[in-house]
C-alpha positions as CSV (number, residue, x, y, z in Angstrom):
1,M,178.5,43.0,183.1
2,H,174.8,43.9,183.4
3,V,175.0,47.7,182.5
4,I,178.6,48.2,181.2
5,G,179.0,48.0,177.5
6,K,175.3,48.7,177.0
7,S,174.0,51.5,174.7
8,V,172.3,53.5,177.5
9,I,170.4,56.7,176.5
10,R,172.1,59.8,178.0
11,K,170.5,61.1,181.2
12,E,170.0,64.7,179.7
13,A,168.8,63.4,176.2
14,F,165.1,64.2,176.5
15,D,165.5,67.6,177.7
16,K,168.0,68.4,175.0
17,V,166.0,67.1,172.0
18,T,163.0,68.6,173.4
19,G,164.4,72.0,173.9
20,R,163.7,72.0,177.7
21,A,167.5,71.9,178.6
22,K,168.7,75.2,180.1
23,Y,172.0,77.0,179.4
24,T,173.7,79.9,181.1
25,A,172.4,82.5,178.6
26,D,168.8,81.0,179.1
27,E,168.5,82.5,182.6
28,R,166.6,85.4,182.8
29,T,165.4,88.0,185.6
30,V,163.9,91.4,185.6
31,D,166.8,92.9,187.5
32,T,169.6,91.9,185.2
33,L,171.8,94.3,183.8
34,Y,173.7,93.5,180.4
35,V,177.2,94.1,179.3
36,K,178.8,94.5,175.9
37,I,182.4,94.5,175.0
38,V,184.3,97.1,173.1
39,P,186.9,95.1,171.3
40,S,190.3,96.1,169.7
41,A,190.2,97.1,166.2
42,Y,193.7,96.1,165.7
43,G,196.4,93.3,166.7
44,H,199.0,95.4,168.3
45,A,198.6,99.1,169.1
46,K,199.0,101.7,171.8
47,I,195.7,103.1,173.2
48,V,196.1,106.9,172.8
49,S,192.6,108.0,174.1
50,I,189.2,106.7,174.7
51,E,186.4,109.0,174.5
52,D,183.0,107.8,176.0
53,S,181.2,111.1,176.7
54,L,178.4,110.3,174.1
55,A,177.9,106.9,175.3
56,K,177.4,108.1,178.9
57,Q,174.6,110.2,177.7
58,I,172.4,107.5,176.5
59,P,169.4,106.8,178.9
60,G,169.9,103.3,180.5
61,V,173.8,103.2,180.6
62,R,174.8,102.4,184.2
63,S,178.6,102.2,183.7
64,I,181.5,102.3,181.2
65,I,184.5,100.4,182.5
66,V,188.3,100.8,181.0
67,G,191.4,99.2,181.7
68,S,193.3,100.2,184.7
69,H,196.4,99.2,186.7
70,D,194.1,98.7,189.7
71,L,192.7,95.7,188.1
72,P,194.8,92.6,188.7
73,L,196.7,90.7,186.0
74,T,195.3,87.3,185.3
75,G,196.5,84.1,183.8
76,E,196.9,80.5,184.8
77,E,200.6,79.9,184.6
78,I,202.1,83.5,184.1
79,R,199.7,86.4,185.3
80,D,200.4,88.4,182.2
81,R,196.9,89.4,181.0
82,P,194.9,92.5,182.0
83,P,191.3,91.7,182.1
84,I,190.6,95.1,180.1
85,A,193.4,96.2,178.0
86,V,195.8,98.9,179.7
87,D,198.1,101.1,177.6
88,K,198.2,98.9,174.6
89,V,196.0,96.0,172.9
90,R,197.9,92.9,171.9
91,Y,195.2,91.0,169.9
92,Y,192.3,91.8,167.6
93,G,189.1,91.5,169.8
94,E,190.9,92.0,173.1
95,P,188.4,93.8,175.4
96,V,189.4,97.6,175.8
97,A,186.0,98.7,177.6
98,L,182.9,97.3,179.0
99,V,179.4,98.9,178.9
100,V,176.8,98.0,181.4
101,A,173.2,98.9,180.7
102,D,169.6,98.0,181.2
103,R,169.2,96.1,178.0
104,P,171.6,94.5,175.5
105,E,170.8,96.9,172.7
106,I,171.3,99.9,174.8
107,A,174.6,98.5,175.8
108,Q,175.7,97.9,172.4
109,K,174.5,101.5,171.2
110,A,176.7,102.9,173.7
111,A,179.4,100.6,172.9
112,D,179.4,101.8,169.3
113,L,179.6,105.4,170.4
114,I,182.7,104.9,172.3
115,D,185.7,106.5,170.5
116,I,189.1,104.8,170.7
117,Q,192.3,106.2,169.2
118,Y,195.3,103.8,168.6
119,D,199.0,104.3,167.4
120,Q,199.6,101.1,165.7
121,L,202.6,98.7,166.6
122,P,204.5,96.2,164.6
123,V,202.2,92.9,164.5
124,M,203.8,89.6,165.1
125,N,201.7,87.2,162.9
126,T,203.6,83.9,163.3
127,P,206.0,82.5,165.8
128,T,208.8,82.5,163.4
129,E,208.6,86.4,163.1
130,A,208.2,86.8,166.9
131,L,211.4,84.9,167.6
132,K,213.5,87.0,165.1
133,E,216.3,88.7,166.9
134,D,214.8,92.4,166.0
135,A,211.3,91.3,166.8
136,P,209.2,93.8,168.9
137,I,208.7,92.5,172.4
138,I,205.1,91.8,173.2
139,H,205.5,91.8,177.0
140,E,208.1,94.0,178.1
141,N,207.6,93.2,181.7
142,L,207.8,89.1,181.1
143,V,210.3,88.7,183.9
144,S,208.4,90.7,186.6
145,Y,204.8,88.8,186.0
146,G,203.7,86.6,188.9
147,K,203.3,83.0,188.4
148,L,200.8,80.4,189.5
149,G,202.2,77.4,187.6
150,T,205.5,75.7,186.4
151,A,206.6,78.1,183.5
152,Y,210.0,78.9,182.0
153,P,209.7,82.0,180.1
154,V,212.9,83.5,178.4
155,P,213.7,87.0,179.5
156,N,213.8,89.7,177.0
157,S,212.0,87.7,174.4
158,N,208.6,86.6,173.0
159,I,209.0,83.0,174.5
160,A,206.4,82.2,177.3
161,N,207.8,78.8,178.2
162,V,210.4,76.3,177.0
163,T,209.6,72.6,177.4
164,K,212.8,70.4,176.9
165,I,212.7,66.7,176.2
166,R,215.9,64.8,176.1
167,K,216.2,61.0,175.9
168,G,219.3,58.8,175.0
169,N,222.2,60.2,172.9
170,M,221.5,62.1,169.8
171,D,225.3,61.6,168.4
172,L,224.8,57.8,168.7
173,G,221.3,58.1,167.4
174,W,222.4,59.9,164.2
175,K,225.4,57.7,163.7
176,Q,223.0,54.5,163.8
177,S,220.9,56.2,161.3
178,E,221.5,55.3,157.6
179,V,218.4,57.3,156.3
180,Q,217.1,60.6,157.3
181,V,214.3,62.7,156.3
182,E,212.9,66.1,157.6
183,G,210.1,68.5,157.0
184,N,208.7,71.9,158.0
185,Y,205.0,72.2,159.0
186,R,202.6,75.0,160.1
187,F,198.9,76.2,160.5
188,S,197.3,79.1,162.0
189,P,195.1,79.3,165.0
190,S,191.5,78.5,164.6
191,S,188.2,78.4,166.7
192,H,186.6,75.9,169.0
193,A,183.1,76.9,167.4
194,A,181.0,75.4,169.9
195,M,177.3,75.8,169.4
196,E,176.8,77.7,172.6
197,T,178.9,80.8,172.8
198,R,180.7,81.7,176.3
199,S,178.5,83.4,178.8
200,A,178.2,84.3,182.4
201,T,176.4,86.1,185.0
202,A,177.7,87.5,188.1
203,E,176.1,89.2,191.3
204,I,177.8,90.4,194.3
205,K,175.4,90.1,197.4
206,P,175.5,92.6,200.3
207,D,176.8,89.7,202.6
208,G,179.8,89.7,200.3
209,Y,179.1,86.5,198.6
210,V,180.0,86.4,194.9
211,H,177.6,84.2,192.9
212,I,178.7,83.4,189.3
213,T,176.8,81.3,186.7
214,T,179.1,80.4,183.7
215,S,179.3,78.1,180.7
216,S,182.4,76.7,181.9
217,Q,184.3,73.4,182.0
218,A,186.1,74.1,185.2
219,P,183.7,75.9,187.7
220,F,186.0,75.0,190.7
221,M,188.9,76.6,188.9
222,V,186.7,79.7,188.4
223,K,186.2,79.8,192.0
224,K,189.8,79.3,192.9
225,L,191.2,81.9,190.3
226,M,188.7,84.4,191.3
227,S,189.8,84.2,194.9
228,I,193.5,84.5,193.9
229,Y,193.0,87.4,191.5
230,F,190.5,89.5,193.5
231,G,191.6,88.7,197.1
232,I,187.9,87.2,197.8
233,E,187.6,84.5,200.5
234,V,187.2,81.2,198.5
235,G,184.2,80.2,200.5
236,K,182.3,83.2,199.5
237,I,182.5,82.6,195.8
238,V,179.5,80.4,194.5
239,V,180.0,79.1,190.8
240,E,177.1,77.3,189.2
241,T,177.1,75.7,185.7
242,P,174.2,74.2,183.9
243,L,174.6,72.1,180.8
244,V,177.3,73.4,178.4
245,G,176.6,73.6,174.9
246,G,179.9,72.2,173.6
247,A,183.2,73.1,174.7
248,Y,186.2,71.3,173.2
249,G,188.7,72.8,175.7
250,G,187.8,76.3,174.9
251,K,185.7,77.0,177.8
252,A,188.3,75.6,180.4
253,P,190.2,79.1,180.6
254,V,188.7,81.8,182.9
255,Q,187.9,84.9,181.1
256,W,184.2,85.9,180.7
257,E,183.6,85.3,184.4
258,I,186.2,88.0,185.2
259,L,184.5,90.5,182.9
260,A,181.2,89.7,184.5
261,Y,182.5,90.2,187.9
262,I,184.1,93.4,187.0
263,A,180.9,94.8,185.5
264,S,178.9,93.8,188.6
265,K,181.2,95.5,191.1
266,A,181.0,98.5,188.9
267,V,177.1,98.7,189.3
268,G,177.0,98.1,193.1
269,G,177.1,94.4,192.9
270,R,174.0,94.1,190.7
271,R,173.4,91.0,188.6
272,V,174.9,91.4,185.3
273,K,175.2,89.1,182.2
274,V,178.0,88.7,179.5
275,V,177.0,86.8,176.4
276,Y,179.5,86.5,173.6
277,T,178.3,87.2,170.0
278,R,179.5,84.7,167.6
279,E,182.2,87.2,166.5
280,E,183.3,87.7,170.1
281,D,183.4,84.1,170.6
282,L,185.6,83.6,167.6
283,T,188.0,86.6,168.2
284,T,187.7,88.0,171.9
285,A,187.5,84.3,173.6
286,P,190.8,81.9,173.7
287,C,191.3,80.1,170.8
288,H,192.9,76.9,169.2
289,V,196.6,77.5,169.1
290,G,198.6,77.5,165.8
291,L,201.8,75.6,165.3
292,E,205.1,75.8,163.3
293,A,207.2,72.8,163.4
294,K,210.3,71.2,162.2
295,V,210.8,67.3,162.5
296,R,213.9,65.3,161.4
297,I,213.8,61.4,161.8
298,G,216.7,58.9,161.2
299,C,216.4,55.1,160.7
300,T,218.2,52.0,159.5
301,K,217.8,50.9,155.8
302,E,215.4,48.4,157.3
303,G,213.3,51.2,158.7
304,M,214.1,50.8,162.4
305,I,213.8,54.4,163.8
306,K,216.9,55.3,165.9
307,A,216.5,59.2,166.4
308,A,214.1,62.1,166.2
309,E,214.7,65.7,166.5
310,M,211.6,68.2,166.8
311,L,211.0,71.7,167.3
312,Y,207.6,72.8,168.0
313,L,206.6,76.6,168.0
314,F,203.3,76.8,169.5
315,D,201.5,80.0,168.6
316,G,200.2,80.9,172.1
317,G,198.7,84.3,170.9
318,A,198.7,87.6,173.1
319,Y,198.8,85.9,176.5
320,S,200.3,82.7,177.7
321,D,197.4,81.4,180.1
322,K,196.7,77.7,179.2
323,A,198.9,77.8,175.8
324,I,201.8,76.9,178.1
325,D,200.1,73.8,179.2
326,V,199.4,72.9,175.6
327,S,202.8,73.4,174.4
328,R,204.1,71.2,177.3
329,A,201.6,68.5,176.6
330,G,202.8,68.4,173.0
331,G,206.4,68.1,173.9
332,V,205.5,65.3,176.4
333,D,204.3,63.0,173.6
334,C,206.4,64.7,170.9
335,T,207.0,61.4,168.8
336,G,203.7,59.6,168.2
337,P,203.4,56.2,169.6
338,Y,206.7,54.9,168.4
339,H,209.8,53.3,170.2
340,I,212.6,55.8,169.8
341,E,215.7,55.6,171.9
342,H,217.3,59.0,171.1
343,I,215.1,62.0,171.1
344,W,215.8,65.8,171.3
345,C,212.8,68.1,171.4
346,N,212.0,71.6,172.2
347,S,208.4,72.6,172.4
348,L,208.0,76.4,172.8
349,C,205.1,78.7,173.7
350,V,205.4,81.9,171.6
351,Y,203.6,85.2,172.2
352,T,202.2,86.4,169.0
353,N,199.5,89.3,168.2
354,H,196.8,86.5,167.8
355,P,193.9,85.7,170.1
356,Y,195.4,83.9,172.8
357,G,195.4,80.0,172.9
358,S,193.8,77.5,175.1
359,P,193.1,73.8,175.2
360,F,191.5,72.3,172.1
361,R,190.3,68.7,172.0
362,G,193.4,66.7,171.9
363,F,195.5,69.3,173.9
364,G,198.6,69.8,171.7
365,H,198.7,66.3,170.4
366,S,196.9,66.5,167.0
367,E,199.0,69.5,166.4
368,V,202.4,67.8,166.8
369,L,201.1,64.4,165.3
370,F,200.3,66.3,162.2
371,A,203.9,67.3,161.9
372,F,205.5,63.9,163.2
373,E,203.1,61.6,161.2
374,R,203.6,63.7,157.7
375,T,207.3,63.1,158.5
376,M,206.7,59.3,158.9
377,D,205.0,59.2,155.5
378,K,207.8,60.8,154.1
379,L,210.2,58.3,155.6
380,A,208.2,55.4,154.4
381,R,208.1,56.8,150.8
382,K,212.0,57.2,150.7
383,L,212.6,53.8,152.2
384,G,209.8,52.3,149.8
385,I,208.1,50.7,152.8
386,D,204.4,50.5,153.1
387,P,203.4,53.4,155.5
388,L,201.4,51.2,157.9
389,E,204.1,48.6,157.9
390,L,206.7,51.3,159.1
391,R,204.5,52.4,161.9
392,R,203.9,48.8,163.0
393,K,207.6,47.9,162.8
394,N,208.3,50.9,165.2
395,A,205.2,50.5,167.4
396,I,205.8,51.5,171.1
397,L,205.3,48.4,173.4
398,P,205.3,47.2,176.7
399,G,209.0,47.6,178.2
400,H,209.7,50.6,176.1
401,T,209.9,53.9,177.6
402,T,208.0,57.2,176.5
403,P,209.9,60.5,175.6
404,T,209.7,61.5,179.2
405,Q,211.4,58.0,180.2
406,V,208.2,56.5,181.7
407,L,208.5,52.6,181.6
408,L,205.5,51.3,179.8
409,N,203.4,48.0,180.6
410,K,200.3,46.4,179.1
411,S,197.9,48.4,181.3
412,N,199.3,52.0,180.8
413,V,199.9,51.9,177.1
414,G,197.6,49.4,175.4
415,N,198.2,47.7,172.0
416,V,198.8,50.0,168.9
417,V,199.9,47.1,166.9
418,A,196.4,45.6,167.4
419,C,194.9,49.0,166.4
420,I,197.0,48.9,163.1
421,D,196.1,45.5,162.3
422,R,192.5,46.0,162.9
423,L,192.6,49.2,160.6
424,K,194.0,47.3,157.8
425,E,191.0,44.7,158.1
426,L,188.4,47.6,158.4
427,V,189.5,49.7,155.4
428,D,190.9,46.9,153.0
429,W,194.2,48.3,153.0
430,D,196.0,45.5,151.2
431,Q,193.9,46.5,148.1
432,G,196.2,49.3,147.2
433,Q,196.7,53.0,148.4
434,I,195.4,54.5,144.9
435,E,192.5,53.7,142.7
436,E,192.1,55.4,139.3
437,I,188.5,56.3,138.6
438,D,188.8,58.1,135.5
439,E,191.2,60.4,133.7
440,R,190.3,63.2,136.1
441,K,189.7,61.4,139.4
442,V,191.5,59.1,141.9
443,R,190.7,57.7,145.1
444,V,193.6,57.8,147.6
445,K,194.0,56.5,151.1
446,G,196.2,57.9,153.6
447,V,196.9,56.8,157.4
448,A,198.5,57.7,160.7
449,C,198.6,56.8,164.1
450,G,198.5,58.5,167.5
451,W,198.6,58.5,171.2
452,K,197.9,60.9,174.3
453,T,198.3,61.0,177.8
454,S,196.6,63.5,180.0
455,T,199.2,66.4,180.9
456,I,196.9,67.3,184.0
457,D,197.9,68.7,187.6
458,T,199.6,66.1,189.7
459,D,196.9,66.8,192.4
460,A,193.9,66.5,190.3
461,S,191.0,65.1,192.1
462,S,187.4,64.2,192.1
463,G,184.6,63.7,194.6
464,V,181.2,62.1,194.5
465,I,178.3,62.1,197.0
466,L,175.6,59.4,196.8
467,T,172.2,59.8,198.6
468,F,169.4,57.2,198.7
469,N,165.6,57.9,198.0
470,P,162.9,56.2,200.1
471,D,162.3,53.9,196.9
472,G,165.7,52.7,196.9
473,S,166.9,54.7,194.0
474,I,170.3,56.6,194.3
475,N,171.0,60.5,193.6
476,L,174.3,60.7,192.2
477,I,176.3,64.3,192.7
478,S,179.3,64.7,190.9
479,G,181.3,68.1,190.0
480,V,181.9,66.7,186.2
481,V,180.4,69.3,183.9
482,E,178.1,67.9,181.1
483,I,179.7,69.4,178.0
484,G,178.0,66.9,175.7
485,T,180.3,64.2,176.4
486,G,177.7,61.9,178.1
487,T,180.1,61.4,181.3
488,K,177.6,61.7,183.8
489,T,175.6,58.8,182.0
490,A,178.8,56.8,182.1
491,L,179.1,57.4,185.8
492,A,175.5,56.5,186.3
493,Q,176.5,53.2,184.5
494,I,179.5,52.5,186.6
495,L,177.3,53.0,189.7
496,A,174.5,50.9,188.5
497,E,177.0,48.0,187.7
498,R,178.6,47.9,191.0
499,M,175.1,48.2,192.8
500,K,173.5,45.7,190.4
501,M,170.6,47.8,189.8
502,G,169.1,49.4,186.7
503,V,170.7,52.7,185.3
504,D,167.1,54.2,185.3
505,Q,167.4,53.8,189.2
506,I,170.3,56.2,189.1
507,H,169.3,60.0,189.1
508,V,171.9,62.4,188.3
509,K,172.4,65.9,189.2
510,M,173.6,67.7,186.0
511,R,173.9,71.3,187.5
512,I,177.1,72.1,189.2
513,D,177.0,74.4,192.4
514,T,180.5,74.7,194.0
515,Q,178.9,75.2,197.4
516,T,177.1,71.9,197.5
517,T,178.7,69.8,194.8
518,P,181.8,67.8,195.7
519,E,184.9,69.2,193.7
520,H,185.9,67.7,190.3
521,W,189.1,69.3,189.2
522,K,188.1,70.2,185.5
523,T,186.1,68.5,182.9
524,V,188.8,68.2,180.5
525,A,191.6,65.9,179.2
526,S,189.4,62.8,178.8
527,R,189.9,62.3,182.6
528,G,186.2,62.8,183.5
529,T,185.2,59.2,183.5
530,F,188.6,58.0,185.0
531,I,188.9,60.0,187.9
532,A,185.1,60.6,188.6
533,G,184.6,57.0,188.0
534,R,187.2,56.0,190.5
535,A,185.3,58.1,193.1
536,V,181.9,56.7,192.2
537,L,183.1,53.2,192.9
538,E,184.6,54.3,196.3
539,A,181.3,56.1,197.1
540,A,179.5,52.8,196.2
541,E,181.7,50.7,198.6
542,D,180.7,53.3,201.3
543,V,177.0,52.8,200.9
544,I,177.2,49.1,200.5
545,R,179.2,49.0,204.0
546,Q,176.4,51.2,205.5
547,I,173.7,48.9,203.8
548,K,175.4,45.7,205.3
549,D,175.8,47.1,208.7
550,I,172.2,47.8,209.2
551,A,171.0,44.7,207.3
552,A,173.5,42.5,209.5
553,F,171.8,43.9,212.7
554,V,168.2,43.0,211.4
555,L,169.1,39.7,210.0
556,R,171.3,38.6,212.7
557,T,174.4,37.7,210.8
558,S,177.8,39.1,210.0
559,T,178.4,41.8,207.2
560,E,180.6,39.2,205.3
561,D,177.7,37.0,204.7
562,L,175.7,39.6,203.0
563,E,175.5,40.5,199.1
564,V,173.8,43.8,197.8
565,A,172.3,43.3,194.4
566,F,169.3,43.6,192.4
567,G,167.4,46.0,194.8
568,K,168.0,43.5,197.8
569,V,170.6,43.0,200.7
570,F,170.6,39.1,201.1
571,L,172.5,36.1,202.5
572,R,175.0,34.9,200.1
573,D,174.2,31.3,200.6
574,D,170.7,31.6,200.8
575,P,169.1,34.7,198.7
576,N,165.7,34.0,200.2
577,V,166.8,35.4,203.4
578,S,166.9,39.0,202.4
579,L,165.6,42.8,202.8
580,D,164.6,45.2,200.2
581,L,167.0,48.1,199.7
582,K,164.0,50.4,200.3
583,E,163.6,48.9,203.8
584,V,167.3,49.8,204.7
585,V,168.4,52.9,203.0
586,Y,166.0,55.1,204.9
587,G,166.6,53.5,208.1
588,Y,165.0,50.1,209.2
589,T,161.7,50.1,211.3
590,F,161.0,46.9,213.5
591,P,157.5,45.7,214.0
592,N,157.3,47.2,217.3
593,G,158.3,50.7,216.0
594,H,162.0,50.8,216.9
595,S,164.2,52.3,214.3
596,I,167.7,52.1,213.6
597,G,170.0,53.7,210.9
598,G,168.5,56.7,208.7
599,Q,169.1,58.0,205.2
600,I,172.3,56.4,203.8
601,I,174.6,59.0,202.3
602,G,177.9,58.0,200.9
603,H,180.9,59.7,199.6
604,G,184.1,58.9,197.6
605,N,186.9,60.7,196.2
606,Y,190.0,60.0,193.9
607,I,193.1,61.9,193.6
608,I,195.5,61.3,190.5
609,R,198.4,59.1,191.6
610,R,202.1,59.0,191.2
611,M,202.0,61.9,188.7
612,T,205.3,64.3,188.7
613,K,206.3,67.4,187.3
614,L,208.8,67.2,184.4
615,D,212.3,67.7,184.9
616,P,213.2,71.2,183.3
617,K,216.5,70.1,181.7
618,T,215.4,66.6,180.3
619,G,211.6,66.4,180.5
620,A,211.8,63.2,182.5
621,G,208.8,62.6,184.6
622,Q,205.2,60.9,184.7
623,P,202.9,63.4,183.0
624,G,199.9,61.3,183.1
625,P,198.4,57.9,184.2
626,E,198.1,56.1,180.9
627,W,198.4,56.5,177.2
628,T,195.4,55.9,174.6
629,V,196.7,54.7,171.2
630,A,194.9,54.8,167.9
631,A,195.3,54.1,164.4
632,Y,193.6,56.5,161.7
633,Y,192.7,56.3,158.0
634,V,191.3,58.8,155.5
635,E,190.3,58.0,151.9
636,V,189.5,61.1,149.4
637,E,188.4,61.4,146.0
638,Y,190.7,63.9,144.3
639,D,190.1,65.8,141.0
640,K,193.4,66.4,139.1
641,R,192.1,69.1,137.0
642,D,190.7,71.6,139.5
643,F,192.4,70.3,142.8
644,T,189.1,69.5,144.7
645,Y,188.5,66.7,146.7
646,K,185.7,65.0,148.4
647,L,185.9,63.1,151.8
648,V,184.7,59.5,151.1
649,K,185.8,57.2,154.1
650,A,187.5,57.9,157.6
651,A,188.3,55.3,160.3
652,T,189.6,55.2,163.5
653,V,190.5,52.2,165.7
654,V,191.1,53.1,169.5
655,D,192.5,50.9,172.1
656,I,189.7,52.1,174.7
657,G,190.3,49.8,177.4
658,A,186.7,48.8,177.9
659,V,183.7,50.0,176.2
660,L,181.5,51.6,178.8
661,N,178.6,53.0,176.5
662,R,178.9,51.6,173.0
663,K,176.8,54.2,171.0
664,A,178.0,57.0,173.1
665,A,181.9,55.8,172.5
666,L,181.1,55.5,168.8
667,G,179.6,59.1,169.0
668,Q,182.5,60.6,170.7
669,V,184.8,59.2,168.4
670,M,183.0,60.2,165.2
671,G,182.3,63.7,166.5
672,A,186.1,63.9,167.2
673,M,186.9,62.8,163.7
674,S,184.6,65.1,162.1
675,M,186.3,68.1,164.1
676,G,189.7,66.7,163.0
677,L,188.7,66.7,159.4
678,A,187.2,70.2,159.6
679,Y,190.2,72.1,161.1
680,A,192.5,70.0,158.8
681,G,190.4,70.8,155.6
682,R,189.0,74.1,156.1
683,E,188.9,75.8,159.4
684,T,191.2,78.5,160.2
685,F,191.5,82.3,160.9
686,I,192.9,84.5,158.2
687,F,194.8,87.4,159.6
688,D,195.8,90.4,157.7
689,V,198.8,92.5,158.4
690,L,197.5,94.4,161.2
691,G,196.7,91.1,163.1
692,R,192.9,91.6,162.4
693,V,190.9,88.3,161.8
694,L,189.1,88.6,158.4
695,N,186.7,85.9,158.6
696,P,185.0,86.4,162.3
697,Q,181.7,84.8,161.3
698,L,180.3,81.4,160.6
699,R,179.5,82.6,156.9
700,T,183.4,83.1,156.4
701,Y,184.7,80.7,159.2
702,R,183.5,77.5,157.9
703,P,183.2,74.2,159.8
704,I,182.1,71.0,158.0
705,H,178.4,71.4,157.0
706,Y,175.6,68.6,157.1
707,G,176.0,66.4,153.9
708,E,179.8,67.0,153.7
709,N,180.9,64.4,156.2
710,P,182.5,61.1,155.1
711,Q,181.4,57.6,155.9
712,Y,182.8,56.9,159.4
713,L,184.0,53.6,160.4
714,V,185.1,53.1,164.2
715,D,186.2,50.2,166.0
716,F,187.8,49.3,169.5
717,I,190.5,47.4,171.0
718,T,189.9,46.5,174.5
719,T,193.3,46.4,176.5
720,P,192.1,47.2,180.2
721,H,193.7,50.0,182.1
722,I,193.8,48.2,185.4
723,E,193.8,51.7,187.4
724,A,190.6,52.8,185.5
725,P,186.9,52.0,186.3
726,Y,186.2,48.6,184.6
727,G,189.5,49.3,182.7
728,A,188.1,52.0,180.7
729,R,190.5,54.4,178.9
730,G,189.9,57.9,177.9
731,V,188.3,58.4,174.6
732,G,186.8,61.9,174.4
733,E,189.5,63.6,172.4
734,H,191.3,60.7,170.6
735,G,189.1,60.3,167.4
736,L,190.4,63.7,166.4
737,L,194.3,63.2,166.9
738,G,195.3,61.5,163.4
739,M,192.8,63.0,161.0
740,P,194.7,66.0,160.2
741,A,198.0,63.9,159.2
742,A,195.8,61.1,157.7
743,L,194.2,63.7,155.4
744,A,197.4,65.5,154.5
745,N,199.0,62.1,153.8
746,S,196.3,61.0,151.3
747,L,196.3,64.4,149.6
748,T,200.1,64.4,149.3
749,V,199.7,61.1,147.4
750,A,196.8,62.0,145.5
751,A,198.3,65.6,144.4
752,E,201.8,64.3,144.3
753,V,203.1,67.3,146.2
754,D,203.8,67.6,149.8
755,I,200.9,69.0,152.1
756,N,202.9,70.6,155.0
757,E,200.3,73.2,156.0
758,L,196.8,73.3,157.1
759,P,193.8,73.8,156.1
760,V,194.3,71.8,153.0
761,T,192.2,73.7,150.5
762,P,191.8,73.3,146.8
763,E,193.7,76.8,146.4
764,F,196.5,75.6,148.8
765,I,196.8,72.5,146.8
766,W,197.0,74.6,143.5
767,R,199.7,76.9,145.1
768,C,201.7,73.9,146.1
769,K,201.5,72.6,142.5
770,G,202.6,75.9,141.1
771,E,205.6,76.1,143.6
772,K,206.7,72.5,142.6
773,R,206.5,73.6,138.9
């Protein structure tokens, strides 16, 4: 390998570190109008009246838009969400009105003058509350809503979707189980807290073309859904996405683009801009789902797991949107990377009066793994078995089947045993789980395992276009959005490796324009490198074929005798007989002036293969192309007197298949680990009885700060996935998956009390200790 595996500097790095990089909100024109949202003040209430006469009198106010039944319902699986609340609000921060004005401060002043009167309704603050028999129904018209996806809502309830996983025979599994443990777990919704808040501009041209610029992970989905919702010809919708300042799944839904379009339409198609404040980004925008779970595991006295029963109640919030997909993904991999023959799981997406859920790095997997891996530690403690040994003994292997009954092989599952063994070496696990420091403090180690497949659309695809420059360098055009993952640099490395040329000779277009950029389904699910990488390799084969066709004519030989590498096309058995690429890729000119060929333009595409929808009764089906497996470790220094703790060390070993860019891979895993520790240890929304978010600023909603991170240890196992480019598995999310469980497992041992709820704050440990006493 000449380029693959090397630590290549990211293509957009210089612009980012110098501040030259441009994002959606950075784009300014003199004719732009600005939009401000008037958010709901309550979690659940009827809208009695909206008084906007004072706001309309302010000079510079162009339009005030309130909810109307004339606006279409939106939503990716179930169309249950009005873009602007109509008749009632269902979550705190929901848009109730939009103000369009000449300047942002004018729009804000007018928004502050709009008087909205409410009649409060009962608030459902947890899935359990929402599932009670006498619980108020949040969506009275659930049965009549239109569907865009495969959802199974329960009529006359607050259940937006049910995913059922049934494998084996539960009666037999429980009969074979000599030891059983169970536990209940929960955590509330939280935020993605990306550095860049959501933003969009929209303009409707006189010829009917709709131009949208958006901070989105899914510009092609924006185009598709806007066409469906508003009946616009899909070819007349042009969506552009520049660099995106962090997303983590939170910019995969379509919301702010809809508001921008409605606002533009209200002012005659003029260009308008919506930029969420940090408070709106935390409360109005889609958030990370919450979860309530019950897990029961049975095994033999020797620790071989026979049966597992799980109920996962995902807090989907006020509208189903992508939360249905998240709950389905959690059900698909409901057990973690273990061989279990008898499985029963119900994974529900439940309506509550919280901000509505969206994908979050890990897509439902870190959530269910928190519950399952906590139960695994309980089982190890009851059996008196080392927690890593219990996991190793039950590791899923080639020849086993997943909960959805997919037969596994070395390629599609990797090697979780190797991950566990390497983790033990990396952290000196055999030195013991607890170390006494002094009378007050102890150091304690906790572990977990994880796995994930990408539960994506069965027709997800990606396209790539390659064009040559006169100097022989290549322009790479892909619909992958650069959201901070360095995926486009990885694509450049894949192309450079196949063409045997320097990665500096690959020029990557960062900005997406759906009118000129080939479609990429979505930049989500750790699938960008996989499906776009396959498209790159196909496009490379296309240009190599074209280069050989021209060179064969010039060199008077067959294409089979030629090789393309190192900036030349040459005879295999005599490299001295060659042409420089720059002589060929813009057409070859003979000494007499005759020319053949022309600029070489290549294309490639890849569509996800052999995926199936899940059987609604059993969950059987193939939800993704492969599973990435990993083992995790967290070490804390715990103070027994005041219940505080310090993160000392965290480790992750991932079976990455193949390392494309070592430093980029390390950075991705470490960043994900930090996010996992943050939402496990401190990040959460705090709701009051009215469903209001009490901590909607970064002063009170607190991610990990600089200096608070532990030492990070990362290593890789490389079991190639033979379908993937150069064998590389997805890794963008996998550093996060086991961090919450590993932290909770370490603090359970340290505090000598079960930690079954997130985030694990000193106050929460104190309360648990009090309940135990």
